[in-house]
N, C-alpha and C positions, 0 to 999 in steps of 0.2 A: 503493500500500500504505500503512496506518494501522499505526502501530508505536508501541507503547506502553514507554517506558524506566523502569525502577525505580533510581532512585540518582543522584545531582548530584554525584560524585566526578568524579576526571578519566575514568576510563575511559565514566561514564556519558554525561559531557557530550561526550566526544570521537564515543561511539557515536552520539549524537543528530546531530551537526555532520556527520559522515559520511553517515549517512542522509537529514539534510535536504537537504542540498546535491545529493544523486542524487536528490532529487524525491519521496522519500517524505515522509507526514505524519507528523509525530512528537511526543507530547506525552510528557517528561520531567516526571517527579514524586519530589520530593527534599520528605523528611521533615521536614528543618530547614532549613539553609542552604546552597546550593552552595560545596563545600567543605570542610564542615565537620567531615568526619571525616578519615581518614586521608591524602585530598590534601592538604590545607591544612598537616597537620601535618608532612608530611616533608620531608626535606631537600634533594631536590630535584635528585639523579646520577641522570645516566645514565651510568654505569658497568659495563658489561656483563661485562669481564673483570676488572676488579680486582675484582669482586663474584663471580666464579667460580672455584672451585676444580679444577674437573675438565673436558677438553672433551664437545660431546654438541649433540645438535638444539636445545636450547633454550640455550644460548649462541650456537647458531650464528643462530636466530631474534632474540636481544638482537642481535646484531649486524647485523643488517637494520632493525631497528629504530631502532639509532642513526645507521645512514648514510642512512634516510629520513627522519629527525627534524628538520634544520632546513627543509628544502620542505614538510613539515607545517606549522612553526610558522610560518613565512612566510604559508600559506595563513589559517592562525586568525589570526596580526596584520590580517592584512587587512581580515578582515570583523568582527574585535572592536574594529579602530581603535583599538587599544592595543597597548603595546610590553610582551614580556615577556624579563624582564633573563637573555639567553643570554650564558654566560660561558663560553669555549672555556680553561678552566683546567688541563683534564690532573688528570692523579692520580698521586702518590705513596704505595708502598705499602713503610712501613718495616721494616726487621730490627733486631732489639736481639741477637740471640742467634746462635750458630752456627746450630742447628736452624731457625731460622726464614731463615736466609739460604739454607740450605739447599732450603728449600722455594718461596722467591721464585724461585732458579734454575731449581727444575723447573719451576713455570707456566711461565717465559719460553722454555723448552722449546718447548713447545705454543705457547703464546700468541703467540709470532711468527709463527707460521703463520696467522694472522687479522690479524695487523696489525705489519708488519717494524718500523714506529716504536719499538716498546717494546726499552728497555734497562735492563741493569743501570748501577746507580750505585755505583760504591764509596764508602767514607767520605769520600774526597777530592772527591770529585765531587759527593757530595751535600751536602758542606759548603759549595761554593761555589754550586750551585741554591739553598739552604736556610738561609743564616745564619743566621736565627731559631728553628732547630731548639735541641734542649735536647742535653745531652751523652747516649754509651750507642749510638748508631746505628750499625751497623756497614756497614750500605747498603741499598738501596732498589731497588724496578723503577719505572721510570717509564711514564705512559700517558697520552702525549700526545696522543691522541684522544679522550679524554674529557670531556665535558660538566656542566654544570651549569644550572640555570633557579630563578628565585625560584616555590617551588611554590604561594604561595598566588594569587600574582599568574598563575600559568599557569593554576589553577582558575578562576579569576574568568574569563579571555580565553576559554577554552573554552567556559562557561557564555554569554557574550557573541556569541561565534561562531556557536553553536547557534541562538540566537534571530535571530540576523541571517539565518542562512541559512533560517529561516520554523520554525525549533522551538518548540512552546510550552512552556516550563521554568515550572513551576508548584511554588515553593518551600513550606514548611512544610504538603505535602499527603501525609500517612503514607500508603501503600498497605497495607490490612489482610487481604487475598486475590488470590491470581490464579485467574480464573473458568476454570474449566475444563469443555467438554463433550464428553462421546464422544471421551474422550484428545487432545483439542485445545485449545491454552490460545486464548480467545477476547475476553478483555480484563484489568483491575483493579480490584478494588472498592476505593474511595475513601469518605472520611466522606460519606455519602448521595448517592454515585452511583457509577456502572458508567462505566469508560472501556472501551468495546468496541474492539478492536483485531484488525488480521491477525494480527500476531505481537506477543510480550511478549519484553522484554529485560530480565532482572534482572542488574543490576551495583548492589549491595545489598553490596561492600567485606566486611567479616567476619560479617554479621550473615544468617542463615541460617534466618532463622525463616520468613519468607514463601516459599521452597522446600520447608523441611520442611511447611507448610501444605498444599502443593500433593501432597506425597507424594515430595520428592526429598530422599533421604536422603544428604548429602554432606558429607563429614567438614571441614566448615568452620572455622577457628577464629581467634582473635585472639592475636596476641602483643603485648605493649604495649612502646611506646619512649616513654622520655623523652629531652628535649633543651633544651638551653640556650644561650642568644645571649648571647654578651659581645660587645662595643663596644671594642674596644683604641683606647689611645691615638694610635699609630702603624698607620697601613693596614698590614695583614699580606697580603702579596701572595704570589703564586703558586702551585701545585696546593693540591688536594682532599689533606688529609694523610690516609691509613690507616694506624695505627698498634695494636700489640698493646692490646684494652681500649677501640677507638671511634676515631674519624676528628671531624675538625677540616674544616669547610666555608667557607673565605672568601668574603660573598658580595658582589656588586655594590655591596650600599649602604655596604660598609664592616665591617658585624658579622660576626662569626663564629659560626657555627655547632657545637655540642658534643654530640655523640652516639655511641651513644644504648643507652638499656639495652635490655634482652631478659627480658620477662616474660612466659612462656606461659600460656594461658588466663586471661590479668588482662581484666577487662571495664571497667574503671573511667578515668577519665582524670586521676585524682589524681596529683601530682607529689611525689616523697616527700622528705625532708631528706637522707636517706642517698646516693639517686640524685644530688641535686644535688653532693653532696661528693665522691661518686666521681668524675661526670663532670669536676669541676673538677681535681680531683687528676689525673686523667688528663691534661687538658689543660697545665695548669703542667709536667706532665713531660718534652712533648713541644714546648711551645714556652715558655719559663720567662716573659718578659715580656707573655703572661697575665694573670699573678698582677695586672697593673696597670691591667687593663681594666675598665670597667664592666659592670657586671651588669643586661641588658638584660631578659630577660623568659626565664619555664622553662613547657613545654608538653609534654605526651603526646597519643600516638595511639595506634591498634590496626591493627597490620599484620595484613593479610587473609590468611592461612597456611592449606596444604593439606598433607598429610602429607611431599610429594617438593619443596613448597617452588617448583610451577609452576603457573601458574592455568590454569583451566578455563572455556576458553573457546569456544561455541558452541553447538549442538543439545543438548537433552535428551531420550535415548533415550525411546521410548514414548510424549512428549507431542508431539505434533506441533503446531508454531508457536512452542515455548518454548525460549528460548535464554537462556544463561547469560553471563557475564562477573565471575567473582571469583577472587579466592585469590592477587592479583598480587605478596604478600608484598613484596619492597622492590624490585621494579621496576616500580611502577605509572605512575610518574610516565615512564620510560623504554618503557612498552611503550603507553601510553595511545594514541596514537597510530596505531599497527600496530595494536592491537584495535580501533578503531574503523572504520579502512578494511577490515579482515578481515571483520568483523559485515556491514557495508553489503554487501560482495562475497556474502557467505554468503545475508544474508536476503533481499536484492535479486534475484542473478544465480543462486543455488544454487551457486557457488565454493565447494570443498571446505573447511575450516580447518585447518591442518597437524595432522596427529595428536599430535604432543606434549603438545597443550593441550585435547585431545578430553576433554570432560568424561564420556564414556561410560566414563574408564578405574575410574573410582570408582561409578562406577552402576551395579549388576547389574538391579536391577529398579526402576520406578519404579511407585508407584500414582494411578490417575486418580483 
């Protein structure tokens, strides 16, 4: 089977890798550089429970993705011939007010059913675990099973693994149209060339233009997020820290990512001075010693989002052989490997994709 994948972020590269290593002929086209969009801009957290307010099928799916991640990553690293910085850091979710503490204890009641290692830390236990925290935190939830990677290295590794598995990765190659004949996707149009295929997979992040041209009206949008990287004088060891207003992510190289703003329906990548000031004030309030850190960089990314914050993964109704994997919101790094494997099984072996992520929940009609 010949498959054209549109989009070279972690989702597209994962699908290309999973398809190619199962014997498919894969061409991946990316309009810019691999990982140059939301994938490379991400903080790299795999945190399904600390990022979930309520239980449900999607949370269960995210937990399954986390359980399978290390085995997936080993296969990626082996073919890519490079290491990705996996850090088993865990996550601390802080509470500074009584109502926040009550919310954390309510979370604990259902989340321990998924991971009995999660525990509530009172102020004394929290101070022992994280003495670098500023004052005013009454307690926290500790998620010891959550991890993180360097998102930029992960994006590069996935691209290299896909190529090593036999996929043809073409950067600087925008797709301008999906070719449809008799309500069946038969390829994509690029500059001066038609790439014919047995199946087309659109993994275009927050950009729905190509799908709209094919008559697919998906309510996909972007939520802009800005991040700052600091380099503290002394290494900030310990878990990722979520606190009201943002998060701090200590990375393997000793830097700390501070994030992130949330700006719906913004499509620019400019970083505002006010946003930097807000993020720095947040960081200094959580870890006062970061006032002495060196400012390294700031950047923005566009989170691809659907109204329910759940991705659309699977076949497009009424257009045979057209597939999508978009709208991963804050879970692209976590779900990339899971998405790739699910799509490879679905496209090559007709294994159904779980209903909770099915694109049909948004698509009543599709024009051909």
